[in-house]
CHARMM-style PDB file with segment names, atoms N, HN, CA, C and O in Angstrom:
ATOM      1  N   UNK     1     -57.967  73.851 -35.705  1.00  0.00      PROA
ATOM      2  CA  UNK     1     -58.956  73.094 -36.345  1.00  0.00      PROA
ATOM      3  C   UNK     1     -58.471  72.402 -37.883  1.00  0.00      PROA
ATOM      4  O   UNK     1     -57.817  73.197 -38.559  1.00  0.00      PROA
ATOM      5  N   UNK     2     -58.670  71.218 -38.439  1.00  0.00      PROA
ATOM      6  HN  UNK     2     -59.202  70.572 -37.889  1.00  0.00      PROA
ATOM      7  CA  UNK     2     -58.268  71.235 -39.683  1.00  0.00      PROA
ATOM      8  C   UNK     2     -59.608  71.159 -40.416  1.00  0.00      PROA
ATOM      9  O   UNK     2     -60.455  70.350 -40.037  1.00  0.00      PROA
ATOM     10  N   UNK     3     -59.827  71.962 -41.439  1.00  0.00      PROA
ATOM     11  HN  UNK     3     -59.139  72.619 -41.746  1.00  0.00      PROA
ATOM     12  CA  UNK     3     -60.816  71.792 -42.370  1.00  0.00      PROA
ATOM     13  C   UNK     3     -60.901  70.963 -43.648  1.00  0.00      PROA
ATOM     14  O   UNK     3     -59.827  70.431 -43.929  1.00  0.00      PROA
ATOM     15  N   UNK     4     -61.830  70.735 -44.432  1.00  0.00      PROA
ATOM     16  HN  UNK     4     -62.703  71.167 -44.203  1.00  0.00      PROA
ATOM     17  CA  UNK     4     -62.192  70.552 -45.768  1.00  0.00      PROA
ATOM     18  C   UNK     4     -61.858  71.552 -46.691  1.00  0.00      PROA
ATOM     19  O   UNK     4     -62.189  72.724 -46.515  1.00  0.00      PROA
ATOM     20  N   UNK     5     -61.170  71.131 -47.745  1.00  0.00      PROA
ATOM     21  HN  UNK     5     -60.901  70.178 -47.888  1.00  0.00      PROA
ATOM     22  CA  UNK     5     -61.066  72.035 -49.102  1.00  0.00      PROA
ATOM     23  C   UNK     5     -62.135  71.528 -49.821  1.00  0.00      PROA
ATOM     24  O   UNK     5     -62.479  70.347 -49.862  1.00  0.00      PROA
ATOM     25  N   UNK     6     -62.814  72.773 -50.570  1.00  0.00      PROA
ATOM     26  HN  UNK     6     -62.535  73.733 -50.537  1.00  0.00      PROA
ATOM     27  CA  UNK     6     -63.901  71.941 -51.602  1.00  0.00      PROA
ATOM     28  C   UNK     6     -63.649  72.977 -52.780  1.00  0.00      PROA
ATOM     29  O   UNK     6     -64.349  72.730 -53.762  1.00  0.00      PROA
ATOM     30  N   UNK     7     -63.008  73.824 -52.882  1.00  0.00      PROA
ATOM     31  HN  UNK     7     -62.440  74.025 -52.084  1.00  0.00      PROA
ATOM     32  CA  UNK     7     -63.365  74.847 -54.096  1.00  0.00      PROA
ATOM     33  C   UNK     7     -62.249  74.248 -55.376  1.00  0.00      PROA
ATOM     34  O   UNK     7     -61.135  73.749 -55.211  1.00  0.00      PROA
ATOM     35  N   UNK     8     -62.979  74.495 -56.647  1.00  0.00      PROA
ATOM     36  HN  UNK     8     -63.884  74.900 -56.780  1.00  0.00      PROA
ATOM     37  CA  UNK     8     -62.410  74.323 -57.935  1.00  0.00      PROA
ATOM     38  C   UNK     8     -62.150  75.613 -58.448  1.00  0.00      PROA
ATOM     39  O   UNK     8     -62.996  75.877 -59.302  1.00  0.00      PROA
ATOM     40  N   UNK     9     -61.219  76.659 -58.266  1.00  0.00      PROA
ATOM     41  HN  UNK     9     -60.531  76.444 -57.572  1.00  0.00      PROA
ATOM     42  CA  UNK     9     -61.192  77.952 -58.828  1.00  0.00      PROA
ATOM     43  C   UNK     9     -60.452  77.913 -60.850  1.00  0.00      PROA
ATOM     44  O   UNK     9     -60.518  78.667 -61.821  1.00  0.00      PROA
ATOM     45  N   UNK    10     -59.810  76.528 -60.531  1.00  0.00      PROA
ATOM     46  HN  UNK    10     -59.757  75.915 -59.742  1.00  0.00      PROA
ATOM     47  CA  UNK    10     -59.093  76.745 -61.915  1.00  0.00      PROA
ATOM     48  C   UNK    10     -60.039  75.643 -62.845  1.00  0.00      PROA
ATOM     49  O   UNK    10     -59.384  75.450 -63.869  1.00  0.00      PROA
ATOM     50  N   UNK    11     -61.228  74.897 -62.901  1.00  0.00      PROA
ATOM     51  HN  UNK    11     -61.760  75.053 -62.069  1.00  0.00      PROA
ATOM     52  CA  UNK    11     -62.098  74.295 -63.276  1.00  0.00      PROA
ATOM     53  C   UNK    11     -63.204  75.063 -64.847  1.00  0.00      PROA
ATOM     54  O   UNK    11     -64.232  75.735 -64.771  1.00  0.00      PROA
ATOM     55  N   UNK    12     -62.680  74.744 -65.711  1.00  0.00      PROA
ATOM     56  HN  UNK    12     -61.845  74.198 -65.773  1.00  0.00      PROA
ATOM     57  CA  UNK    12     -63.052  75.573 -66.825  1.00  0.00      PROA
ATOM     58  C   UNK    12     -64.649  75.922 -66.899  1.00  0.00      PROA
ATOM     59  O   UNK    12     -65.183  76.897 -67.427  1.00  0.00      PROA
ATOM     60  N   UNK    13     -65.120  75.055 -66.352  1.00  0.00      PROA
ATOM     61  HN  UNK    13     -64.686  74.263 -65.923  1.00  0.00      PROA
ATOM     62  CA  UNK    13     -67.081  74.755 -66.713  1.00  0.00      PROA
ATOM     63  C   UNK    13     -66.984  76.564 -65.191  1.00  0.00      PROA
ATOM     64  O   UNK    13     -66.198  76.720 -64.256  1.00  0.00      PROA
ATOM     65  N   UNK    14     -68.078  77.429 -65.643  1.00  0.00      PROA
ATOM     66  HN  UNK    14     -68.716  77.303 -66.402  1.00  0.00      PROA
ATOM     67  CA  UNK    14     -67.941  78.102 -64.718  1.00  0.00      PROA
ATOM     68  C   UNK    14     -69.207  77.747 -63.764  1.00  0.00      PROA
ATOM     69  O   UNK    14     -69.310  78.464 -62.769  1.00  0.00      PROA
ATOM     70  N   UNK    15     -70.127  76.791 -63.930  1.00  0.00      PROA
ATOM     71  HN  UNK    15     -70.044  76.209 -64.739  1.00  0.00      PROA
ATOM     72  CA  UNK    15     -71.336  76.491 -63.380  1.00  0.00      PROA
ATOM     73  C   UNK    15     -70.702  75.715 -62.587  1.00  0.00      PROA
ATOM     74  O   UNK    15     -71.362  75.659 -61.550  1.00  0.00      PROA
ATOM     75  N   UNK    16     -69.341  74.782 -62.467  1.00  0.00      PROA
ATOM     76  HN  UNK    16     -68.805  74.827 -63.310  1.00  0.00      PROA
ATOM     77  CA  UNK    16     -68.935  74.051 -61.361  1.00  0.00      PROA
ATOM     78  C   UNK    16     -67.777  74.964 -60.591  1.00  0.00      PROA
ATOM     79  O   UNK    16     -67.346  74.624 -59.489  1.00  0.00      PROA
ATOM     80  N   UNK    17     -67.332  76.119 -61.258  1.00  0.00      PROA
ATOM     81  HN  UNK    17     -67.682  76.396 -62.153  1.00  0.00      PROA
ATOM     82  CA  UNK    17     -66.641  76.503 -60.120  1.00  0.00      PROA
ATOM     83  C   UNK    17     -67.608  77.315 -59.313  1.00  0.00      PROA
ATOM     84  O   UNK    17     -67.372  77.505 -58.120  1.00  0.00      PROA
ATOM     85  N   UNK    18     -68.900  77.908 -59.997  1.00  0.00      PROA
ATOM     86  HN  UNK    18     -69.092  77.754 -60.966  1.00  0.00      PROA
ATOM     87  CA  UNK    18     -69.362  78.590 -58.845  1.00  0.00      PROA
ATOM     88  C   UNK    18     -70.284  77.628 -57.977  1.00  0.00      PROA
ATOM     89  O   UNK    18     -70.693  78.214 -56.975  1.00  0.00      PROA
ATOM     90  N   UNK    19     -70.725  76.306 -58.084  1.00  0.00      PROA
ATOM     91  HN  UNK    19     -70.392  75.830 -58.898  1.00  0.00      PROA
ATOM     92  CA  UNK    19     -71.176  75.430 -57.351  1.00  0.00      PROA
ATOM     93  C   UNK    19     -70.185  74.794 -56.368  1.00  0.00      PROA
ATOM     94  O   UNK    19     -70.762  74.427 -55.344  1.00  0.00      PROA
ATOM     95  N   UNK    20     -68.937  74.567 -56.370  1.00  0.00      PROA
ATOM     96  HN  UNK    20     -68.468  74.865 -57.201  1.00  0.00      PROA
ATOM     97  CA  UNK    20     -67.888  74.318 -56.007  1.00  0.00      PROA
ATOM     98  C   UNK    20     -67.566  75.276 -54.774  1.00  0.00      PROA
ATOM     99  O   UNK    20     -67.242  74.895 -53.649  1.00  0.00      PROA
ATOM    100  N   UNK    21     -67.725  76.670 -55.228  1.00  0.00      PROA
ATOM    101  HN  UNK    21     -67.988  76.979 -56.141  1.00  0.00      PROA
ATOM    102  CA  UNK    21     -68.011  77.672 -54.291  1.00  0.00      PROA
ATOM    103  C   UNK    21     -68.739  77.794 -53.237  1.00  0.00      PROA
ATOM    104  O   UNK    21     -68.372  77.899 -52.067  1.00  0.00      PROA
ATOM    105  N   UNK    22     -69.566  77.780 -53.582  1.00  0.00      PROA
ATOM    106  HN  UNK    22     -69.865  77.694 -54.533  1.00  0.00      PROA
ATOM    107  CA  UNK    22     -70.914  77.419 -52.799  1.00  0.00      PROA
ATOM    108  C   UNK    22     -70.999  76.424 -51.665  1.00  0.00      PROA
ATOM    109  O   UNK    22     -71.465  76.582 -50.536  1.00  0.00      PROA
ATOM    110  N   UNK    23     -70.336  75.159 -52.329  1.00  0.00      PROA
ATOM    111  HN  UNK    23     -69.958  75.031 -53.246  1.00  0.00      PROA
ATOM    112  CA  UNK    23     -70.487  73.996 -51.265  1.00  0.00      PROA
ATOM    113  C   UNK    23     -68.878  74.116 -50.473  1.00  0.00      PROA
ATOM    114  O   UNK    23     -68.894  73.532 -49.390  1.00  0.00      PROA
ATOM    115  N   UNK    24     -68.004  74.529 -50.692  1.00  0.00      PROA
ATOM    116  HN  UNK    24     -67.992  75.004 -51.572  1.00  0.00      PROA
ATOM    117  CA  UNK    24     -66.878  75.322 -49.870  1.00  0.00      PROA
ATOM    118  C   UNK    24     -67.230  76.005 -48.831  1.00  0.00      PROA
ATOM    119  O   UNK    24     -66.740  75.664 -47.755  1.00  0.00      PROA
ATOM    120  N   UNK    25     -68.156  77.129 -48.870  1.00  0.00      PROA
ATOM    121  HN  UNK    25     -68.554  77.406 -49.744  1.00  0.00      PROA
ATOM    122  CA  UNK    25     -68.274  77.646 -48.152  1.00  0.00      PROA
ATOM    123  C   UNK    25     -69.418  77.027 -46.948  1.00  0.00      PROA
ATOM    124  O   UNK    25     -69.399  77.383 -45.770  1.00  0.00      PROA
ATOM    125  N   UNK    26     -70.272  76.155 -47.462  1.00  0.00      PROA
ATOM    126  HN  UNK    26     -70.287  75.865 -48.419  1.00  0.00      PROA
ATOM    127  CA  UNK    26     -70.854  75.220 -46.515  1.00  0.00      PROA
ATOM    128  C   UNK    26     -70.547  74.161 -45.636  1.00  0.00      PROA
ATOM    129  O   UNK    26     -70.979  73.680 -44.589  1.00  0.00      PROA
ATOM    130  N   UNK    27     -69.587  73.965 -46.499  1.00  0.00      PROA
ATOM    131  HN  UNK    27     -69.237  74.356 -47.350  1.00  0.00      PROA
ATOM    132  CA  UNK    27     -69.068  72.945 -45.343  1.00  0.00      PROA
ATOM    133  C   UNK    27     -67.752  73.540 -44.688  1.00  0.00      PROA
ATOM    134  O   UNK    27     -67.190  72.935 -43.776  1.00  0.00      PROA
ATOM    135  N   UNK    28     -67.249  74.826 -45.218  1.00  0.00      PROA
ATOM    136  HN  UNK    28     -67.706  75.317 -45.959  1.00  0.00      PROA
ATOM    137  CA  UNK    28     -66.703  75.458 -43.621  1.00  0.00      PROA
ATOM    138  C   UNK    28     -67.295  75.918 -42.706  1.00  0.00      PROA
ATOM    139  O   UNK    28     -66.840  76.092 -41.575  1.00  0.00      PROA
ATOM    140  N   UNK    29     -68.658  76.231 -43.182  1.00  0.00      PROA
ATOM    141  HN  UNK    29     -69.028  76.090 -44.100  1.00  0.00      PROA
ATOM    142  CA  UNK    29     -69.283  76.269 -41.819  1.00  0.00      PROA
ATOM    143  C   UNK    29     -69.868  75.517 -41.121  1.00  0.00      PROA
ATOM    144  O   UNK    29     -70.062  75.754 -39.929  1.00  0.00      PROA
ATOM    145  N   UNK    30     -70.322  74.314 -41.797  1.00  0.00      PROA
ATOM    146  HN  UNK    30     -70.165  74.121 -42.766  1.00  0.00      PROA
ATOM    147  CA  UNK    30     -70.180  73.358 -40.987  1.00  0.00      PROA
ATOM    148  C   UNK    30     -68.815  72.526 -40.301  1.00  0.00      PROA
ATOM    149  O   UNK    30     -68.858  71.668 -39.420  1.00  0.00      PROA
ATOM    150  N   UNK    31     -67.981  72.902 -40.785  1.00  0.00      PROA
ATOM    151  HN  UNK    31     -67.946  73.599 -41.501  1.00  0.00      PROA
ATOM    152  CA  UNK    31     -66.593  72.584 -39.778  1.00  0.00      PROA
ATOM    153  C   UNK    31     -66.620  73.370 -38.940  1.00  0.00      PROA
ATOM    154  O   UNK    31     -66.542  72.766 -37.871  1.00  0.00      PROA
ATOM    155  N   UNK    32     -66.713  74.788 -38.735  1.00  0.00      PROA
ATOM    156  HN  UNK    32     -66.776  75.279 -39.604  1.00  0.00      PROA
ATOM    157  CA  UNK    32     -66.514  75.329 -37.819  1.00  0.00      PROA
ATOM    158  C   UNK    32     -67.749  75.084 -36.611  1.00  0.00      PROA
ATOM    159  O   UNK    32     -67.383  74.827 -35.464  1.00  0.00      PROA
ATOM    160  N   UNK    33     -68.918  75.159 -36.870  1.00  0.00      PROA
ATOM    161  HN  UNK    33     -69.216  75.367 -37.802  1.00  0.00      PROA
ATOM    162  CA  UNK    33     -69.974  74.732 -36.193  1.00  0.00      PROA
ATOM    163  C   UNK    33     -69.932  72.833 -35.213  1.00  0.00      PROA
ATOM    164  O   UNK    33     -70.499  72.423 -34.201  1.00  0.00      PROA
ATOM    165  N   UNK    34     -68.925  72.162 -36.246  1.00  0.00      PROA
ATOM    166  HN  UNK    34     -68.464  72.495 -37.068  1.00  0.00      PROA
ATOM    167  CA  UNK    34     -68.523  71.192 -35.591  1.00  0.00      PROA
ATOM    168  C   UNK    34     -67.431  71.399 -34.343  1.00  0.00      PROA
ATOM    169  O   UNK    34     -67.482  70.984 -33.185  1.00  0.00      PROA
ATOM    170  N   UNK    35     -66.487  72.153 -34.985  1.00  0.00      PROA
ATOM    171  HN  UNK    35     -66.445  72.490 -35.925  1.00  0.00      PROA
ATOM    172  CA  UNK    35     -65.368  72.549 -34.106  1.00  0.00      PROA
ATOM    173  C   UNK    35     -65.733  73.245 -32.425  1.00  0.00      PROA
ATOM    174  O   UNK    35     -65.223  73.080 -31.317  1.00  0.00      PROA
ATOM    175  N   UNK    36     -66.787  74.008 -32.911  1.00  0.00      PROA
ATOM    176  HN  UNK    36     -67.202  74.142 -33.811  1.00  0.00      PROA
ATOM    177  CA  UNK    36     -67.726  74.732 -31.853  1.00  0.00      PROA
ATOM    178  C   UNK    36     -68.231  73.598 -30.728  1.00  0.00      PROA
ATOM    179  O   UNK    36     -68.001  73.806 -29.536  1.00  0.00      PROA
ATOM    180  N   UNK    37     -68.940  72.368 -31.170  1.00  0.00      PROA
ATOM    181  HN  UNK    37     -69.126  72.199 -32.138  1.00  0.00      PROA
ATOM    182  CA  UNK    37     -69.893  71.717 -30.604  1.00  0.00      PROA
ATOM    183  C   UNK    37     -68.781  70.932 -29.854  1.00  0.00      PROA
ATOM    184  O   UNK    37     -69.052  70.870 -28.655  1.00  0.00      PROA
ATOM    185  N   UNK    38     -67.367  70.178 -30.248  1.00  0.00      PROA
ATOM    186  HN  UNK    38     -67.147  70.228 -31.222  1.00  0.00      PROA
ATOM    187  CA  UNK    38     -66.312  69.879 -29.421  1.00  0.00      PROA
ATOM    188  C   UNK    38     -65.949  70.054 -28.734  1.00  0.00      PROA
ATOM    189  O   UNK    38     -65.470  69.188 -28.003  1.00  0.00      PROA
ATOM    190  N   UNK    39     -65.927  71.114 -28.524  1.00  0.00      PROA
ATOM    191  HN  UNK    39     -66.317  71.818 -29.118  1.00  0.00      PROA
ATOM    192  CA  UNK    39     -64.926  71.975 -27.384  1.00  0.00      PROA
ATOM    193  C   UNK    39     -66.198  72.686 -26.300  1.00  0.00      PROA
ATOM    194  O   UNK    39     -65.910  73.385 -25.329  1.00  0.00      PROA
ATOM    195  N   UNK    40     -67.635  72.332 -26.715  1.00  0.00      PROA
ATOM    196  HN  UNK    40     -67.869  71.764 -27.504  1.00  0.00      PROA
ATOM    197  CA  UNK    40     -68.355  72.956 -25.907  1.00  0.00      PROA
ATOM    198  C   UNK    40     -68.680  71.018 -24.756  1.00  0.00      PROA
ATOM    199  O   UNK    40     -68.742  70.844 -23.539  1.00  0.00      PROA
ATOM    200  N   UNK    41     -68.758  70.344 -25.541  1.00  0.00      PROA
ATOM    201  HN  UNK    41     -68.708  70.486 -26.529  1.00  0.00      PROA
ATOM    202  CA  UNK    41     -68.698  68.716 -25.187  1.00  0.00      PROA
ATOM    203  C   UNK    41     -67.553  68.282 -24.295  1.00  0.00      PROA
ATOM    204  O   UNK    41     -67.727  67.504 -23.357  1.00  0.00      PROA
ATOM    205  N   UNK    42     -66.136  68.913 -24.675  1.00  0.00      PROA
ATOM    206  HN  UNK    42     -65.995  69.546 -25.436  1.00  0.00      PROA
ATOM    207  CA  UNK    42     -65.259  68.377 -23.916  1.00  0.00      PROA
ATOM    208  C   UNK    42     -64.363  69.868 -23.326  1.00  0.00      PROA
ATOM    209  O   UNK    42     -63.158  70.117 -23.335  1.00  0.00      PROA
ATOM    210  N   UNK    43     -65.583  70.697 -22.823  1.00  0.00      PROA
ATOM    211  HN  UNK    43     -66.563  70.495 -22.816  1.00  0.00      PROA
ATOM    212  CA  UNK    43     -64.654  72.088 -21.908  1.00  0.00      PROA
ATOM    213  C   UNK    43     -63.992  71.664 -20.694  1.00  0.00      PROA
ATOM    214  O   UNK    43     -63.039  72.188 -20.117  1.00  0.00      PROA
ATOM    215  N   UNK    44     -64.655  70.626 -20.401  1.00  0.00      PROA
ATOM    216  HN  UNK    44     -65.429  70.200 -20.869  1.00  0.00      PROA
ATOM    217  CA  UNK    44     -63.770  70.415 -18.765  1.00  0.00      PROA
ATOM    218  C   UNK    44     -62.489  69.452 -18.871  1.00  0.00      PROA
ATOM    219  O   UNK    44     -61.800  68.987 -17.963  1.00  0.00      PROA
ATOM    220  N   UNK    45     -62.401  69.324 -20.033  1.00  0.00      PROA
ATOM    221  HN  UNK    45     -62.961  69.702 -20.770  1.00  0.00      PROA
ATOM    222  CA  UNK    45     -60.840  68.289 -20.688  1.00  0.00      PROA
ATOM    223  C   UNK    45     -60.168  69.380 -20.859  1.00  0.00      PROA
ATOM    224  O   UNK    45     -58.991  69.146 -20.583  1.00  0.00      PROA
ATOM    225  N   UNK    46     -60.326  70.494 -21.185  1.00  0.00      PROA
ATOM    226  HN  UNK    46     -61.282  70.685 -21.408  1.00  0.00      PROA
ATOM    227  CA  UNK    46     -59.348  71.532 -21.670  1.00  0.00      PROA
ATOM    228  C   UNK    46     -59.558  72.900 -20.601  1.00  0.00      PROA
ATOM    229  O   UNK    46     -58.827  73.880 -20.741  1.00  0.00      PROA
ATOM    230  N   UNK    47     -60.553  72.863 -19.603  1.00  0.00      PROA
ATOM    231  HN  UNK    47     -61.147  72.067 -19.490  1.00  0.00      PROA
ATOM    232  CA  UNK    47     -60.645  73.209 -18.597  1.00  0.00      PROA
ATOM    233  C   UNK    47     -60.965  75.093 -19.339  1.00  0.00      PROA
ATOM    234  O   UNK    47     -60.314  76.126 -19.187  1.00  0.00      PROA
ATOM    235  N   UNK    48     -62.173  74.817 -20.080  1.00  0.00      PROA
ATOM    236  HN  UNK    48     -62.702  73.978 -20.204  1.00  0.00      PROA
ATOM    237  CA  UNK    48     -62.464  76.380 -20.466  1.00  0.00      PROA
ATOM    238  C   UNK    48     -63.905  76.172 -20.292  1.00  0.00      PROA
ATOM    239  O   UNK    48     -64.486  75.090 -20.211  1.00  0.00      PROA
ATOM    240  N   UNK    49     -64.491  77.558 -20.238  1.00  0.00      PROA
ATOM    241  HN  UNK    49     -64.019  78.437 -20.305  1.00  0.00      PROA
ATOM    242  CA  UNK    49     -65.886  77.765 -20.112  1.00  0.00      PROA
ATOM    243  C   UNK    49     -66.551  77.764 -21.240  1.00  0.00      PROA
ATOM    244  O   UNK    49     -66.255  78.571 -22.121  1.00  0.00      PROA
ATOM    245  N   UNK    50     -67.799  76.639 -21.435  1.00  0.00      PROA
ATOM    246  HN  UNK    50     -68.039  75.983 -20.719  1.00  0.00      PROA
ATOM    247  CA  UNK    50     -68.044  76.601 -22.887  1.00  0.00      PROA
ATOM    248  C   UNK    50     -69.241  77.472 -23.126  1.00  0.00      PROA
ATOM    249  O   UNK    50     -69.941  77.313 -24.126  1.00  0.00      PROA
ATOM    250  N   UNK    51     -69.489  78.399 -22.217  1.00  0.00      PROA
ATOM    251  HN  UNK    51     -68.921  78.529 -21.404  1.00  0.00      PROA
ATOM    252  CA  UNK    51     -70.566  79.569 -22.765  1.00  0.00      PROA
ATOM    253  C   UNK    51     -69.643  80.633 -23.298  1.00  0.00      PROA
ATOM    254  O   UNK    51     -70.096  81.526 -24.014  1.00  0.00      PROA
ATOM    255  N   UNK    52     -68.289  80.570 -22.960  1.00  0.00      PROA
ATOM    256  HN  UNK    52     -67.922  79.844 -22.378  1.00  0.00      PROA
ATOM    257  CA  UNK    52     -67.186  81.249 -23.526  1.00  0.00      PROA
ATOM    258  C   UNK    52     -66.364  81.201 -24.447  1.00  0.00      PROA
ATOM    259  O   UNK    52     -65.183  81.329 -24.124  1.00  0.00      PROA
ATOM    260  N   UNK    53     -66.629  81.043 -25.582  1.00  0.00      PROA
ATOM    261  HN  UNK    53     -67.588  80.939 -25.844  1.00  0.00      PROA
ATOM    262  CA  UNK    53     -65.956  80.346 -26.395  1.00  0.00      PROA
ATOM    263  C   UNK    53     -66.050  81.621 -28.157  1.00  0.00      PROA
ATOM    264  O   UNK    53     -66.983  81.930 -28.898  1.00  0.00      PROA
ATOM    265  N   UNK    54     -64.903  81.898 -28.136  1.00  0.00      PROA
ATOM    266  HN  UNK    54     -64.146  81.647 -27.534  1.00  0.00      PROA
ATOM    267  CA  UNK    54     -64.578  82.921 -28.927  1.00  0.00      PROA
ATOM    268  C   UNK    54     -64.275  82.450 -30.141  1.00  0.00      PROA
ATOM    269  O   UNK    54     -63.545  81.460 -30.087  1.00  0.00      PROA
ATOM    270  N   UNK    55     -64.690  82.942 -31.656  1.00  0.00      PROA
ATOM    271  HN  UNK    55     -65.283  83.746 -31.700  1.00  0.00      PROA
ATOM    272  CA  UNK    55     -64.448  82.833 -32.959  1.00  0.00      PROA
ATOM    273  C   UNK    55     -63.790  83.604 -33.593  1.00  0.00      PROA
ATOM    274  O   UNK    55     -64.326  84.697 -33.777  1.00  0.00      PROA
ATOM    275  N   UNK    56     -62.422  83.399 -34.177  1.00  0.00      PROA
ATOM    276  HN  UNK    56     -61.987  82.511 -34.027  1.00  0.00      PROA
ATOM    277  CA  UNK    56     -61.220  84.587 -35.078  1.00  0.00      PROA
ATOM    278  C   UNK    56     -61.029  84.023 -35.966  1.00  0.00      PROA
ATOM    279  O   UNK    56     -60.919  82.798 -36.027  1.00  0.00      PROA
ATOM    280  N   UNK    57     -60.948  84.796 -36.854  1.00  0.00      PROA
ATOM    281  HN  UNK    57     -61.037  85.791 -36.805  1.00  0.00      PROA
ATOM    282  CA  UNK    57     -60.461  84.389 -38.358  1.00  0.00      PROA
ATOM    283  C   UNK    57     -59.830  85.638 -39.071  1.00  0.00      PROA
ATOM    284  O   UNK    57     -60.060  86.817 -38.799  1.00  0.00      PROA
ATOM    285  N   UNK    58     -59.132  85.229 -39.872  1.00  0.00      PROA
ATOM    286  HN  UNK    58     -58.946  84.272 -40.092  1.00  0.00      PROA
ATOM    287  CA  UNK    58     -58.699  86.126 -40.904  1.00  0.00      PROA
ATOM    288  C   UNK    58     -58.916  85.979 -42.577  1.00  0.00      PROA
ATOM    289  O   UNK    58     -58.772  84.860 -43.068  1.00  0.00      PROA
ATOM    290  N   UNK    59     -59.100  86.585 -43.034  1.00  0.00      PROA
ATOM    291  HN  UNK    59     -59.217  87.494 -42.634  1.00  0.00      PROA
ATOM    292  CA  UNK    59     -59.833  86.321 -44.535  1.00  0.00      PROA
ATOM    293  C   UNK    59     -60.906  85.110 -44.874  1.00  0.00      PROA
ATOM    294  O   UNK    59     -62.099  85.389 -44.749  1.00  0.00      PROA
ATOM    295  N   UNK    60     -60.579  83.922 -45.252  1.00  0.00      PROA
ATOM    296  HN  UNK    60     -59.611  83.696 -45.354  1.00  0.00      PROA
ATOM    297  CA  UNK    60     -61.699  83.401 -45.444  1.00  0.00      PROA
ATOM    298  C   UNK    60     -62.140  82.676 -43.631  1.00  0.00      PROA
ATOM    299  O   UNK    60     -63.247  82.344 -43.205  1.00  0.00      PROA
ATOM    300  N   UNK    61     -60.883  82.645 -42.982  1.00  0.00      PROA
ATOM    301  HN  UNK    61     -59.984  82.915 -43.327  1.00  0.00      PROA
ATOM    302  CA  UNK    61     -61.333  81.882 -41.714  1.00  0.00      PROA
ATOM    303  C   UNK    61     -62.505  82.999 -40.713  1.00  0.00      PROA
ATOM    304  O   UNK    61     -63.373  82.624 -39.925  1.00  0.00      PROA
ATOM    305  N   UNK    62     -62.094  84.584 -41.141  1.00  0.00      PROA
ATOM    306  HN  UNK    62     -61.389  84.889 -41.781  1.00  0.00      PROA
ATOM    307  CA  UNK    62     -63.267  85.449 -40.552  1.00  0.00      PROA
ATOM    308  C   UNK    62     -64.252  85.208 -40.974  1.00  0.00      PROA
ATOM    309  O   UNK    62     -65.207  85.283 -40.200  1.00  0.00      PROA
ATOM    310  N   UNK    63     -64.513  84.789 -42.455  1.00  0.00      PROA
ATOM    311  HN  UNK    63     -63.738  84.728 -43.084  1.00  0.00      PROA
ATOM    312  CA  UNK    63     -65.739  84.660 -43.095  1.00  0.00      PROA
ATOM    313  C   UNK    63     -66.537  83.688 -42.052  1.00  0.00      PROA
ATOM    314  O   UNK    63     -67.526  83.989 -41.383  1.00  0.00      PROA
ATOM    315  N   UNK    64     -65.732  82.239 -42.099  1.00  0.00      PROA
ATOM    316  HN  UNK    64     -64.929  81.994 -42.642  1.00  0.00      PROA
ATOM    317  CA  UNK    64     -66.384  81.274 -41.346  1.00  0.00      PROA
ATOM    318  C   UNK    64     -66.941  81.226 -39.936  1.00  0.00      PROA
ATOM    319  O   UNK    64     -67.864  80.579 -39.441  1.00  0.00      PROA
ATOM    320  N   UNK    65     -65.940  82.269 -39.363  1.00  0.00      PROA
ATOM    321  HN  UNK    65     -65.191  82.794 -39.766  1.00  0.00      PROA
ATOM    322  CA  UNK    65     -66.166  82.301 -38.224  1.00  0.00      PROA
ATOM    323  C   UNK    65     -67.625  83.345 -37.785  1.00  0.00      PROA
ATOM    324  O   UNK    65     -68.415  83.129 -36.866  1.00  0.00      PROA
ATOM    325  N   UNK    66     -67.639  84.305 -38.608  1.00  0.00      PROA
ATOM    326  HN  UNK    66     -66.997  84.481 -39.354  1.00  0.00      PROA
ATOM    327  CA  UNK    66     -68.619  85.237 -38.510  1.00  0.00      PROA
ATOM    328  C   UNK    66     -69.829  84.638 -39.026  1.00  0.00      PROA
ATOM    329  O   UNK    66     -70.896  84.990 -38.523  1.00  0.00      PROA
ATOM    330  N   UNK    67     -69.818  83.649 -40.105  1.00  0.00      PROA
ATOM    331  HN  UNK    67     -68.952  83.363 -40.514  1.00  0.00      PROA
ATOM    332  CA  UNK    67     -71.124  82.829 -40.516  1.00  0.00      PROA
ATOM    333  C   UNK    67     -71.771  81.714 -39.331  1.00  0.00      PROA
ATOM    334  O   UNK    67     -72.960  81.396 -39.301  1.00  0.00      PROA
ATOM    335  N   UNK    68     -70.984  81.330 -38.613  1.00  0.00      PROA
ATOM    336  HN  UNK    68     -70.018  81.587 -38.637  1.00  0.00      PROA
ATOM    337  CA  UNK    68     -70.920  80.124 -37.162  1.00  0.00      PROA
ATOM    338  C   UNK    68     -71.995  80.926 -36.780  1.00  0.00      PROA
ATOM    339  OT1 UNK    68     -72.587  80.703 -35.724  1.00  0.00      PROA
TER     340      UNK     68
END
C-alpha cells in the first residue's frame, strides 16, 4: 500500500507542526480504510475472503492498523 505523507516536523511554528501531525494521522487512517475497501471490493480477483482481512504494522503502520 502506498500512502500519503503530511507531517512537517521541521516546521518552526509549533501550531503548524501540531496540526500537520493530526492531519497526517487522519490521512493515514483514511488511506488504510481505502485499502481495506479496495481489497473487499476486489476480493475475488485476489482469491481472498473479504471477511478475513488482517491489518498489521510496525511503528506508525501499527498505529494505522489499530486505528482503522
